[in-house]
MIFI-428213 format. One record per residue: x, y, z of N, C-alpha, C in turn; residue number from 0; residue in three letters. Coordinates in nm, 3 decimals. Example, Ala and Ser with C-alpha at 12.3 -4.5 7.8 and 13.67 -1.06 7.14 Angstrom:
% residues 2
<neast->1.319; nnorth->-0.569; nup->0.780; caeast->1.230; canorth->-0.450; caup->0.780; ceast->1.320; cnorth->-0.330; cup->0.780; seq->0; type->ALA>
<neast->1.285; nnorth->-0.225; nup->0.708; caeast->1.367; canorth->-0.106; caup->0.714; ceast->1.290; cnorth->0.003; cup->0.787; seq->1; type->SER>
END
This chain:
% residues 81
<neast->16.760; nnorth->6.045; nup->4.939; caeast->16.623; canorth->6.012; caup->4.979; ceast->16.620; cnorth->5.989; cup->5.130; seq->0; type->MET>
<neast->16.521; nnorth->6.044; nup->5.195; caeast->16.504; canorth->6.028; caup->5.340; ceast->16.424; cnorth->5.901; cup->5.368; seq->1; type->ILE>
<neast->16.469; nnorth->5.826; nup->5.469; caeast->16.399; canorth->5.705; caup->5.510; ceast->16.257; cnorth->5.743; cup->5.553; seq->2; type->HIS>
<neast->16.156; nnorth->5.661; nup->5.520; caeast->16.017; canorth->5.694; caup->5.555; ceast->15.994; cnorth->5.719; cup->5.704; seq->3; type->PRO>
<neast->16.065; nnorth->5.646; nup->5.789; caeast->16.047; canorth->5.670; caup->5.933; ceast->16.094; cnorth->5.810; cup->5.972; seq->4; type->LEU>
<neast->16.202; nnorth->5.856; nup->5.911; caeast->16.249; canorth->5.991; caup->5.939; ceast->16.157; cnorth->6.096; cup->5.877; seq->5; type->LEU>
<neast->16.108; nnorth->6.069; nup->5.758; caeast->16.018; canorth->6.163; caup->5.691; ceast->15.888; cnorth->6.180; cup->5.769; seq->6; type->ALA>
<neast->15.843; nnorth->6.076; nup->5.837; caeast->15.717; canorth->6.080; caup->5.912; ceast->15.736; cnorth->6.123; cup->6.056; seq->7; type->ALA>
<neast->15.858; nnorth->6.160; nup->6.093; caeast->15.888; canorth->6.199; caup->6.231; ceast->15.800; cnorth->6.316; cup->6.275; seq->8; type->ARG>
<neast->15.756; nnorth->6.312; nup->6.399; caeast->15.672; canorth->6.417; caup->6.455; ceast->15.729; cnorth->6.461; cup->6.589; seq->9; type->PHE>
<neast->15.745; nnorth->6.589; nup->6.606; caeast->15.792; canorth->6.645; caup->6.733; ceast->15.680; cnorth->6.728; cup->6.794; seq->10; type->SER>
<neast->15.619; nnorth->6.678; nup->6.900; caeast->15.509; canorth->6.755; caup->6.960; ceast->15.561; cnorth->6.883; cup->7.024; seq->11; type->PRO>
<neast->15.479; nnorth->6.984; nup->7.022; caeast->15.515; canorth->7.108; caup->7.090; ceast->15.414; cnorth->7.141; cup->7.199; seq->12; type->ASP>
<neast->15.327; nnorth->7.044; nup->7.225; caeast->15.226; canorth->7.061; caup->7.329; ceast->15.193; cnorth->6.924; cup->7.387; seq->13; type->LYS>
<neast->15.170; nnorth->6.919; nup->7.516; caeast->15.137; canorth->6.794; caup->7.583; ceast->15.001; cnorth->6.805; cup->7.647; seq->14; type->PHE>
<neast->14.938; nnorth->6.689; nup->7.669; caeast->14.809; canorth->6.682; caup->7.735; ceast->14.833; cnorth->6.686; cup->7.886; seq->15; type->ASP>
<neast->14.792; nnorth->6.795; nup->7.954; caeast->14.817; canorth->6.804; caup->8.098; ceast->14.746; cnorth->6.697; cup->8.181; seq->16; type->PRO>
<neast->14.645; nnorth->6.632; nup->8.123; caeast->14.572; canorth->6.527; caup->8.195; ceast->14.644; cnorth->6.393; cup->8.187; seq->17; type->ALA>
<neast->14.743; nnorth->6.382; nup->8.102; caeast->14.816; canorth->6.256; caup->8.087; ceast->14.922; cnorth->6.244; cup->8.196; seq->18; type->CYS>
<neast->14.915; nnorth->6.136; nup->8.270; caeast->15.010; canorth->6.114; caup->8.381; ceast->15.101; cnorth->5.997; cup->8.348; seq->19; type->ALA>
<neast->15.222; nnorth->6.000; nup->8.399; caeast->15.317; canorth->5.891; caup->8.384; ceast->15.317; cnorth->5.813; cup->8.515; seq->20; type->VAL>
<neast->15.268; nnorth->5.689; nup->8.509; caeast->15.259; canorth->5.611; caup->8.633; ceast->15.395; cnorth->5.553; cup->8.670; seq->21; type->ASP>
<neast->15.403; nnorth->5.498; nup->8.789; caeast->15.530; canorth->5.446; caup->8.841; ceast->15.589; cnorth->5.336; cup->8.753; seq->22; type->ASP>
<neast->15.504; nnorth->5.248; nup->8.702; caeast->15.552; canorth->5.138; caup->8.618; ceast->15.612; cnorth->5.192; cup->8.488; seq->23; type->GLU>
<neast->15.545; nnorth->5.286; nup->8.423; caeast->15.597; canorth->5.344; caup->8.300; ceast->15.727; cnorth->5.419; cup->8.327; seq->24; type->ALA>
<neast->15.732; nnorth->5.492; nup->8.438; caeast->15.854; canorth->5.565; caup->8.473; ceast->15.970; cnorth->5.470; cup->8.494; seq->25; type->LEU>
<neast->15.947; nnorth->5.361; nup->8.562; caeast->16.052; canorth->5.263; caup->8.586; ceast->16.104; cnorth->5.204; cup->8.454; seq->26; type->GLU>
<neast->16.013; nnorth->5.173; nup->8.361; caeast->16.053; canorth->5.119; caup->8.231; ceast->16.134; cnorth->5.222; cup->8.151; seq->27; type->LEU>
<neast->16.089; nnorth->5.347; nup->8.152; caeast->16.160; canorth->5.453; caup->8.080; ceast->16.301; cnorth->5.473; cup->8.135; seq->28; type->LEU>
<neast->16.312; nnorth->5.478; nup->8.267; caeast->16.443; canorth->5.500; caup->8.327; ceast->16.536; cnorth->5.381; cup->8.306; seq->29; type->LEU>
<neast->16.482; nnorth->5.261; nup->8.307; caeast->16.566; canorth->5.143; caup->8.284; ceast->16.617; cnorth->5.143; cup->8.140; seq->30; type->GLU>
<neast->16.531; nnorth->5.176; nup->8.045; caeast->16.575; canorth->5.183; caup->7.905; ceast->16.680; cnorth->5.293; cup->7.888; seq->31; type->ALA>
<neast->16.659; nnorth->5.406; nup->7.951; caeast->16.755; canorth->5.517; caup->7.941; ceast->16.887; cnorth->5.480; cup->8.006; seq->32; type->ALA>
<neast->16.881; nnorth->5.408; nup->8.115; caeast->17.003; canorth->5.369; caup->8.185; ceast->17.094; cnorth->5.284; cup->8.098; seq->33; type->ARG>
<neast->17.033; nnorth->5.202; nup->8.011; caeast->17.110; canorth->5.114; caup->7.925; ceast->17.151; cnorth->5.181; cup->7.794; seq->34; type->TRP>
<neast->17.105; nnorth->5.301; nup->7.769; caeast->17.139; canorth->5.371; caup->7.644; ceast->17.285; cnorth->5.415; cup->7.647; seq->35; type->ALA>
<neast->17.350; nnorth->5.411; nup->7.531; caeast->17.489; canorth->5.460; caup->7.527; ceast->17.493; cnorth->5.611; cup->7.545; seq->36; type->PRO>
<neast->17.605; nnorth->5.658; nup->7.592; caeast->17.621; canorth->5.802; caup->7.612; ceast->17.731; cnorth->5.855; cup->7.521; seq->37; type->SER>
<neast->17.723; nnorth->5.982; nup->7.492; caeast->17.831; canorth->6.046; caup->7.416; ceast->17.954; cnorth->6.052; cup->7.505; seq->38; type->ALA>
<neast->18.065; nnorth->6.012; nup->7.453; caeast->18.189; canorth->6.017; caup->7.531; ceast->18.198; cnorth->5.912; cup->7.640; seq->39; type->GLY>
<neast->18.110; nnorth->5.811; nup->7.637; caeast->18.113; canorth->5.703; caup->7.736; ceast->18.110; cnorth->5.756; cup->7.879; seq->40; type->ASN>
<neast->18.017; nnorth->5.845; nup->7.905; caeast->18.009; canorth->5.914; caup->8.034; ceast->17.916; cnorth->5.846; cup->8.133; seq->41; type->ALA>
<neast->17.909; nnorth->5.713; nup->8.129; caeast->17.827; canorth->5.642; caup->8.226; ceast->17.894; cnorth->5.647; cup->8.363; seq->42; type->GLN>
<neast->17.828; nnorth->5.621; nup->8.472; caeast->17.686; canorth->5.585; caup->8.476; ceast->17.597; cnorth->5.708; cup->8.464; seq->43; type->PRO>
<neast->17.480; nnorth->5.682; nup->8.409; caeast->17.380; canorth->5.787; caup->8.397; ceast->17.324; cnorth->5.822; cup->8.534; seq->44; type->TRP>
<neast->17.275; nnorth->5.943; nup->8.548; caeast->17.201; canorth->5.984; caup->8.666; ceast->17.076; cnorth->6.056; cup->8.620; seq->45; type->GLY>
<neast->16.963; nnorth->6.027; nup->8.680; caeast->16.835; canorth->6.085; caup->8.638; ceast->16.761; cnorth->6.142; cup->8.758; seq->46; type->PHE>
<neast->16.699; nnorth->6.256; nup->8.737; caeast->16.612; canorth->6.316; caup->8.837; ceast->16.476; cnorth->6.338; cup->8.771; seq->47; type->LEU>
<neast->16.383; nnorth->6.242; nup->8.790; caeast->16.250; canorth->6.258; caup->8.731; ceast->16.159; cnorth->6.337; cup->8.824; seq->48; type->PRO>
<neast->16.067; nnorth->6.412; nup->8.765; caeast->15.971; canorth->6.487; caup->8.847; ceast->15.841; cnorth->6.505; cup->8.768; seq->49; type->ALA>
<neast->15.732; nnorth->6.481; nup->8.837; caeast->15.599; canorth->6.497; caup->8.778; ceast->15.540; cnorth->6.632; cup->8.820; seq->50; type->ARG>
<neast->15.445; nnorth->6.684; nup->8.742; caeast->15.380; canorth->6.810; caup->8.780; ceast->15.325; cnorth->6.801; cup->8.923; seq->51; type->PRO>
<neast->15.343; nnorth->6.907; nup->8.996; caeast->15.294; canorth->6.912; caup->9.134; ceast->15.398; cnorth->6.868; cup->9.236; seq->52; type->GLY>
<neast->15.504; nnorth->6.802; nup->9.191; caeast->15.610; canorth->6.761; caup->9.282; ceast->15.710; cnorth->6.876; cup->9.299; seq->53; type->GLU>
<neast->15.770; nnorth->6.883; nup->9.414; caeast->15.863; canorth->6.991; caup->9.446; ceast->15.975; cnorth->7.003; cup->9.343; seq->54; type->LEU>
<neast->16.035; nnorth->6.889; nup->9.305; caeast->16.145; canorth->6.895; caup->9.209; ceast->16.099; cnorth->6.951; cup->9.075; seq->55; type->ASP>
<neast->15.977; nnorth->6.918; nup->9.034; caeast->15.924; canorth->6.972; caup->8.908; ceast->15.916; cnorth->7.123; cup->8.915; seq->56; type->HIS>
<neast->15.859; nnorth->7.173; nup->9.022; caeast->15.846; canorth->7.318; caup->9.039; ceast->15.983; cnorth->7.387; cup->9.045; seq->57; type->ASP>
<neast->16.083; nnorth->7.316; nup->9.094; caeast->16.218; canorth->7.373; caup->9.102; ceast->16.290; cnorth->7.367; cup->8.968; seq->58; type->ARG>
<neast->16.254; nnorth->7.272; nup->8.882; caeast->16.318; canorth->7.258; caup->8.750; ceast->16.271; cnorth->7.365; cup->8.651; seq->59; type->MET>
<neast->16.142; nnorth->7.390; nup->8.649; caeast->16.082; canorth->7.474; caup->8.545; ceast->16.149; cnorth->7.611; cup->8.531; seq->60; type->VAL>
<neast->16.178; nnorth->7.683; nup->8.638; caeast->16.240; canorth->7.815; caup->8.620; ceast->16.378; cnorth->7.812; cup->8.553; seq->61; type->PRO>
<neast->16.442; nnorth->7.696; nup->8.550; caeast->16.576; canorth->7.686; caup->8.493; ceast->16.576; cnorth->7.642; cup->8.346; seq->62; type->HIS>
<neast->16.458; nnorth->7.616; nup->8.292; caeast->16.448; canorth->7.575; caup->8.153; ceast->16.460; cnorth->7.695; cup->8.060; seq->63; type->LEU>
<neast->16.505; nnorth->7.668; nup->7.939; caeast->16.504; canorth->7.772; caup->7.837; ceast->16.359; cnorth->7.816; cup->7.815; seq->64; type->ALA>
<neast->16.341; nnorth->7.940; nup->7.779; caeast->16.205; canorth->7.992; caup->7.760; ceast->16.125; cnorth->7.907; cup->7.661; seq->65; type->ARG>
<neast->16.190; nnorth->7.862; nup->7.555; caeast->16.121; canorth->7.780; caup->7.454; ceast->16.075; cnorth->7.647; cup->7.514; seq->66; type->SER>
<neast->16.150; nnorth->7.591; nup->7.605; caeast->16.111; canorth->7.465; caup->7.670; ceast->16.007; cnorth->7.486; cup->7.777; seq->67; type->SER>
<neast->16.013; nnorth->7.596; nup->7.846; caeast->15.918; canorth->7.623; caup->7.954; ceast->15.775; cnorth->7.632; cup->7.901; seq->68; type->ALA>
<neast->15.759; nnorth->7.667; nup->7.774; caeast->15.624; canorth->7.676; caup->7.716; ceast->15.554; cnorth->7.541; cup->7.718; seq->69; type->ARG>
<neast->15.623; nnorth->7.434; nup->7.688; caeast->15.560; canorth->7.303; caup->7.684; ceast->15.580; cnorth->7.225; cup->7.813; seq->70; type->TRP>
<neast->15.681; nnorth->7.255; nup->7.889; caeast->15.717; canorth->7.175; caup->8.006; ceast->15.610; cnorth->7.176; cup->8.114; seq->71; type->ALA>
<neast->15.536; nnorth->7.283; nup->8.127; caeast->15.434; canorth->7.289; caup->8.232; ceast->15.325; cnorth->7.186; cup->8.211; seq->72; type->LEU>
<neast->15.299; nnorth->7.148; nup->8.087; caeast->15.194; canorth->7.049; caup->8.057; ceast->15.246; cnorth->6.907; cup->8.042; seq->73; type->ASP>
<neast->15.376; nnorth->6.888; nup->8.041; caeast->15.433; canorth->6.754; caup->8.025; ceast->15.407; cnorth->6.671; cup->8.150; seq->74; type->ALA>
<neast->15.378; nnorth->6.544; nup->8.132; caeast->15.349; canorth->6.456; caup->8.245; ceast->15.472; cnorth->6.417; cup->8.325; seq->75; type->GLY>
<neast->15.591; nnorth->6.450; nup->8.272; caeast->15.715; canorth->6.414; caup->8.338; ceast->15.828; cnorth->6.496; cup->8.282; seq->76; type->LEU>
<neast->15.914; nnorth->6.546; nup->8.370; caeast->16.039; canorth->6.607; caup->8.330; ceast->16.151; cnorth->6.523; cup->8.389; seq->77; type->LEU>
<neast->16.259; nnorth->6.509; nup->8.312; caeast->16.373; canorth->6.432; caup->8.361; ceast->16.499; cnorth->6.511; cup->8.334; seq->78; type->VAL>
<neast->16.577; nnorth->6.533; nup->8.438; caeast->16.708; canorth->6.596; caup->8.425; ceast->16.811; cnorth->6.484; cup->8.427; seq->79; type->VAL>
<neast->16.908; nnorth->6.489; nup->8.335; caeast->17.013; canorth->6.387; caup->8.334; ceast->17.141; cnorth->6.447; cup->8.385; seq->80; type->THR>
END
């Protein structure tokens, strides 16, 4: 039997391009991610966040898999680890 939380899991395949990630939310997300365990104990983590319209965002998109590039253009934030 699958746990109800897993059974109700939802993976979006589209993002609202009008939704923005503000500085406070970004800081909270990165702090939580920084404390997350890594496979193989490969800390410390390194993150490169980029929002749409920023140079790093535009530089990231061409390197994504085609399947990811479909949704990435509308995401409010991309993060490379």
